[in-house]
Each structure stands twice: as structure tokens, then as C-alpha cells.
N, C-alpha and C positions, 0 to 999 in steps of 0.2 A: 504494500500500500504506500503510495507516494506521501511524502511529508508535506504538510500544509505550508505554503509560503505566505507569510504575513508581512504586509507593508504598512508602515506608520505614516500618516499624513501629519506633519508638524507645522506649528505656527512659525512664520519667518520673522515675526516682530512682536513687540508688545502691542496688544490690541484688545478691544472689547468684542465679545461674541454677540453679534446682532441676531443671527438665526442659524439653526441647524436644519439642513434640508434632507437629511437621510436618517434612517433608523436601522438597527441591526437586522440583517437579512435582506436589505435592499440591494439590488444589482446596480452597479455603476460602470460607466465606460469613460474612456479618455475625453476630457473636456467637461464632464459633469461637475457641477458645483456641489460640494458637501457641506461647507460652512461659509457663512458670510461674516467677515470681520469688519470692524470700524476702527480706524486709527487716524488721529488728526483730522477728523470730520470727513474722511474719505472711506467709501465702502470698498472692501477688498474681498472678492470672491476667492475661495480656496478650491482649486480644481484638481480633479483626479487625473493621473497620467497613465493608469492601467485599467484593465477590465477585471472585475471581480465582484465580490459580495462584501457588504459591510459586516465586519465581525463585532465591532464595539464602537460606540460613540462616547468619547471621554469628556465632552464639554456640553454646556447648555447655554441657551440664550441668557445674557446678563453676566456670564463669567468674564473675568479678565485673564488673558493668557500671556505668558512670557515667551520670548523667543526660544524655540526648541520644544515647547510643550506639545504633547501628542493630542491631536484633535480627534482623529478617527483611525481605527485599525481596519485594514482590508485583507480579505483572503483573496489572493491573486489567482486567476484562472491559469 
């Protein structure tokens, strides 16, 4: 049985989480938005670069994240 490959989507800056657009079990494809961040009054969509399924969502709307914090874990196809 092949080992699961997990990819972590991380915050690239300190920001506020405006919304989370996925839930565990959701399928995602390259270009899909998983989280919408806000920093310095700018909205920053966090996009997926691989195809897979959401394993876990580590943040919620209203959270403040630091650079490097894990936002979403994906099981890669």
C-alpha cells in the first residue's frame, strides 16, 4: 500500500484569516483558493498548487497567523 503524501499549505506572512473556503474531505486542484488572508488592508488568496483532498484545516476565520504557520494539510493524488 503506497504511503500517503501530505503537503502543508503555509502562511507566507503575518496576516488575519478572513475566510476558509475548504473543509476536510474537499477535493482541490491547482489554482483553487483554500484560505483568504488580509494583511495591510489587502486581500491575499492562498492557492493550491497540486491536486488532492483536504486532510485538515488548521485555521478559522478571525485567526491571526504568523509566517510559516500551517493553514491547510492536503493529501496529494
